[in-house]
C-alpha positions in Angstrom: 17.7 12.5 56.3 14.5 11.2 55.5 14.0 10.3 59.5 14.8 14.2 60.0 12.2 15.3 57.6 9.6 13.0 59.3 10.4 14.7 62.8 9.8 18.1 61.4 6.7 17.5 59.6 5.5 16.2 62.8 6.5 19.2 65.0 5.7 21.9 62.6 2.9 20.4 59.9 2.3 23.2 57.9 6.1 24.4 58.7 7.8 21.2 58.1 10.2 21.6 55.3 11.1 25.7 56.4 12.4 23.7 59.8 13.7 20.6 57.9 15.9 23.4 55.8 16.9 25.6 59.0 18.0 22.3 61.0 20.7 21.6 58.1 21.7 25.2 57.3 22.6 25.7 60.7 25.7 24.2 61.1 27.1 25.8 57.7 25.7 29.2 59.2 28.2 27.8 62.0 31.3 26.9 59.8 31.3 29.8 57.8 32.2 31.9 60.6 35.8 29.7 61.1 38.4 31.5 59.3 40.8 29.5 57.0 43.5 30.0 59.1 41.7 28.3 62.2 40.8 25.5 59.8 44.5 25.1 58.8 45.3 25.0 62.6 43.0 22.3 63.6 44.1 19.9 60.9 47.4 20.3 61.9 46.9 19.9 65.1 45.1 16.4 64.1 48.2 15.7 61.9 50.4 16.9 64.8 52.8 13.8 65.4 53.6 14.5 69.0 51.4 15.8 72.2 53.4 19.2 73.0 53.3 20.1 69.1 49.1 19.8 69.2 49.2 21.4 72.7 51.4 24.7 70.9 49.5 25.1 67.8 46.0 24.7 70.4 47.3 27.2 72.1 47.4 29.9 69.1 43.3 30.4 69.3 42.8 28.6 72.4 41.8 32.1 74.1 39.9 32.9 71.0 37.1 30.9 71.8 35.6 28.6 74.6 35.8 25.8 76.1 33.0 24.3 74.6 33.2 26.3 70.8 36.5 24.7 70.9 35.2 21.1 71.4 32.4 21.5 69.0 35.0 23.0 66.2 37.4 20.3 66.7 34.4 17.6 66.2 34.8 17.2 62.9 38.8 16.9 62.9 39.9 15.0 66.4 37.9 15.3 69.9 40.0 17.6 72.4 39.1 17.1 76.1 39.2 20.3 79.0 42.6 19.6 80.3 44.1 20.0 76.5 42.1 23.4 76.3 43.7 24.4 80.3 47.0 23.5 79.6 46.6 24.8 76.0 45.9 28.2 77.6 48.5 27.8 80.1 50.9 27.3 77.3 49.6 30.9 75.7 49.4 32.5 78.9 53.3 32.0 79.1 54.4 32.2 76.0 52.0 35.0 74.7 50.9 32.8 71.5 47.2 33.4 72.0 47.2 35.5 68.4 48.2 34.1 65.3 51.9 33.9 64.0 52.9 34.2 60.2 55.4 32.4 60.0 54.0 30.1 62.7 51.2 29.4 60.8 53.5 28.9 57.3 54.8 26.0 59.6 51.8 24.1 60.3 50.4 24.6 56.7 53.7 22.5 55.8 52.7 19.9 58.3 49.4 19.9 56.5 50.2 19.6 52.9 53.3 17.3 53.6 52.6 15.5 56.6 55.1 13.8 59.1 58.2 12.6 58.1 58.7 9.1 60.2 62.3 8.5 58.9 64.4 7.3 62.0 67.9 6.7 62.2 69.5 3.9 64.9 73.0 4.5 65.8 74.9 1.4 67.5 77.6 -0.2 68.1 79.2 -2.9 69.8 83.1 -2.3 71.0 85.0 0.9 71.0 83.1 3.3 68.6 81.5 5.2 71.0 83.2 8.7 70.2 82.3 8.4 66.3 78.6 7.4 67.4 78.0 10.6 69.5 79.6 12.7 67.1 77.7 12.0 64.3 74.3 11.2 66.9 74.7 15.2 67.8 74.7 16.2 63.7 71.8 13.5 63.3 68.5 15.1 65.5 66.5 12.4 63.9 68.3 9.6 65.2 67.9 7.3 68.1 70.7 5.2 70.2 71.0 1.9 71.6 73.3 -0.3 73.8 76.4 -2.3 72.5 75.3 -5.8 70.5 76.8 -8.4 71.7 79.6 -10.1 69.7 77.9 -13.6 69.8 74.7 -12.1 68.0 74.3 -12.0 64.2 73.7 -8.8 62.5 70.5 -9.6 61.5 69.8 -9.1 65.0 70.0 -5.3 64.3 66.8 -5.5 62.1 64.6 -6.5 65.0 66.3 -3.9 67.3 65.1 -1.3 64.1 62.0 -2.7 64.6 61.0 -2.3 67.8 62.7 1.1 67.5 60.3 2.1 64.9 63.4 2.7 62.8 63.6 2.6 58.9 67.4 3.1 58.6 70.4 2.1 60.8 73.6 3.1 60.7 75.7 0.3 62.9 79.8 0.2 63.7 81.2 -3.0 64.0 84.7 -3.7 65.6 87.1 -6.0 65.0 90.1 -7.5 66.6 89.8 -4.2 68.7 91.5 -2.2 66.0 89.6 -2.5 62.3 86.3 -0.1 62.8 83.3 -1.0 60.1 80.6 1.2 59.6 77.5 -0.7 57.6 74.4 1.5 56.6 71.5 0.0 55.9 67.6 0.3 54.7 65.8 -1.8 57.1 64.2 -4.2 57.1 64.5 -5.1 53.0 67.9 -3.4 52.0 70.2 -2.5 50.5 72.7 -2.2 52.6 76.2 -1.3 52.4 79.5 -2.2 54.5 82.9 0.3 54.6 85.5 -0.3 56.4 86.7 3.3 58.4 89.8 4.7 58.1 92.0 8.2 59.8 88.5 9.1 62.2 89.1 12.2 64.2 86.3 13.5 66.3 85.2 17.2 67.3 86.4 16.3 70.7 90.4 15.6 69.6 90.3 18.2 66.2 89.7 21.4 68.4 88.4 23.2 65.2 86.8 26.6 65.0 83.6 26.0 63.5 80.2 25.3 64.9 76.8 24.9 64.4 73.4 25.0 66.1 72.6 21.7 67.1 69.5 20.3 65.3 69.3 22.3 62.6 69.0 20.7 59.1 72.3 19.8 57.1 73.2 20.8 53.1 74.4 17.6 51.5 77.6 18.4 48.5 78.5 15.3 46.9 81.2 15.4 44.5 80.6 15.0 40.5 81.7 11.0 40.9 79.0 9.7 42.4 77.1 10.1 39.1 79.2 8.7 37.3 78.5 4.7 38.8 75.5 2.8 39.6 77.1 1.6 42.9 77.8 5.3 43.5 74.6 6.6 42.9 73.0 4.4 45.0 75.4 5.1 48.0 74.4 8.6 46.9 71.0 7.9 47.5 71.5 6.0 50.9 73.7 8.9 52.0 70.7 11.3 51.2 68.2 9.1 52.8 70.5 8.5 56.6 72.2 11.8 57.1 69.6 14.5 55.5 67.0 15.5 58.5 63.7 15.2 57.0 62.0 18.6 57.1 59.0 19.4 59.0 61.0 16.9 61.9 59.7 18.0 65.5 63.5 18.2 66.7 65.0 19.8 64.1 65.4 23.7 62.9 63.8 24.6 60.4 67.1 26.3 58.4 70.7 25.2 57.4 74.1 26.3 58.8 76.4 23.7 57.7 77.0 21.2 54.9 77.9 17.6 54.9 80.6 17.1 52.1 81.3 13.5 50.5 83.8 13.2 48.0 85.4 10.9 46.3 89.0 10.3 46.4 92.2 7.4 46.0 88.5 4.9 45.6 87.5 6.3 49.1 85.4 8.3 50.6 85.8 11.5 52.4 83.8 12.6 55.0 83.5 16.3 55.9 81.5 19.1 58.2 81.9 22.5 57.6 79.9 25.9 58.7 78.3 28.1 56.7 79.5 31.7 57.5 77.4 34.6 56.9 79.8 35.4 53.8 79.8 32.3 52.4 83.2 31.0 53.8 83.4 27.7 55.5 84.7 26.6 59.3 85.8 22.8 59.3 83.6 21.0 62.7 84.7 17.8 62.5 84.3 14.7 62.6 86.4 13.6 60.1 86.9 9.5 58.2 87.7 8.1 55.7 85.0 5.2 54.2 87.0 2.2 51.7 83.8 0.8 50.6 83.8 -3.3 50.9 80.8 -4.4 49.5 76.8 -3.1 48.9 74.8 -6.1 49.6 70.9 -6.6 48.1 69.2 -7.3 51.6 69.6 -5.6 54.7 73.4 -6.9 57.0 73.3 -9.5 54.2 71.6 -11.0 51.4 73.2 -11.1 47.7 76.2 -9.3 46.5 75.6 -6.2 44.2 78.7 -5.0 44.6 82.4 -5.8 45.2 84.8 -3.1 45.5 88.2 -4.6 43.3 90.3 -2.1 45.3 89.6 -3.1 48.5 92.6 -5.0 50.6 91.5 -6.2 54.0 92.9 -5.5 57.1 94.3 -8.6 57.9 96.1 -8.9 54.4 97.4 -5.4 54.9 98.8 -6.3 58.1 100.7 -9.4 56.7 101.6 -7.6 53.8 103.5 -5.0 56.5 105.1 -8.3 58.5 106.1 -9.3 55.2 108.3 -6.5 54.0 109.8 -5.9 57.4 111.1 -9.7 57.1 112.1 -8.6 54.0 114.4 -5.5 55.5 115.6 -7.7 58.3 116.8 -10.8 56.1 118.7 -8.1 53.4 120.4 -6.2 56.7 121.6 -9.3 57.8 123.2 -10.1 54.0 124.7 -7.4 53.9 126.0 -7.4 57.9 127.3 -10.7 56.6 128.9 -10.1 53.3 130.6 -6.9 54.7 132.1 -9.5 57.7 133.2 -11.8 55.1 135.0 -9.3 52.8 136.8 -8.3 55.9 138.0 -11.7 56.4 138.8 -11.9 52.7 141.4 -8.6 53.3 143.0 -10.6 56.2 144.7 -13.3 54.0 146.5 -11.4 51.7 150.0 -12.6 50.5 152.8 -10.3 50.3 153.5 -8.6 47.5 157.1 -9.5 45.9 157.1 -6.0 44.2 156.1 -4.0 46.9 159.3 -2.7 48.3 161.0 -1.9 44.1 160.3 2.3 45.1 161.3 1.9 48.7 163.7 4.8 49.7 166.8 3.1 52.0 167.7 5.2 55.1 171.1 5.6 57.0 169.3 3.8 59.9 168.5 1.0 57.6 172.4 0.7 56.4 173.4 1.0 59.7 171.0 -1.9 61.4 172.3 -3.9 58.5 176.0 -3.1 59.7 175.5 -4.4 63.2 174.1 -7.3 61.8 177.1 -8.3 60.1 
């Protein structure tokens, strides 16, 4: 400021103060002509996470100012190039967005106020869980998918994959013995994480239900009252909310709700259902369906200290062993009954003759004739 004052005194010795005041007030006069809506849009342009979103914002006012004026207005926020201005004007000419739109202005104001949500979920599997994973990925626009994990790799590798994909939540499907499906939900990289046994899986293609919802719309999450009764269920409720709930103002999401995800606790299991919301308030099921049987909750991501262990959980191996024992016991009971019947029949064959069996026998004429012939 002192340097500007010296320069003004050199240029105009008698009117140095007036020249300095005019130079200082010149940017203020230029900013007074800028509306609050334009300031909001320029701030939204600065906070926009993607290049396409920046183009959409810039297209709203690209035709109202010259390219030189636009570049000058954007200098306090974020510098733009001539190529960005041309691209925004081309977008505005095709979509007719060269006028302010009230709903879009509210959307960009929310983007400036709340900022961009960087929450991303990573969905991937290791064997035969593709169909369920694809259904969940369709319902979660903020998710990413990855290729199968090698069986030889340990689960801690998943944290590294999440870091490379820039994801802070993860759903991992693990198949064992080609029949037992386990699902991990984790807050990477520090935890906590939970392990479930997935039972009674029915995908959307399998069910052929009548419900439907728009792809990319945000879901409502409905939880049973039982989730608020115990600490471990409260933790699971918060994890489900962060993982399955689509963040507000996510670029790939639609700004409305038309479907609801229901989580219900019954028979010590978590039942998942997915419904479409109809205009009159009724619901139509969309799918998929599955049941989650909690195994453990860990302090870390895919490991660490055990925070909770389900006392009612029975492993699939133990369940199959009990079925085999039950089937073997039924076979032994059947064999014992068969042997007892055979012994009973053998005992009937060796019945001795009864001496008084013929006491009430009536002698016929034929028997009398046979006795005479013998004599």
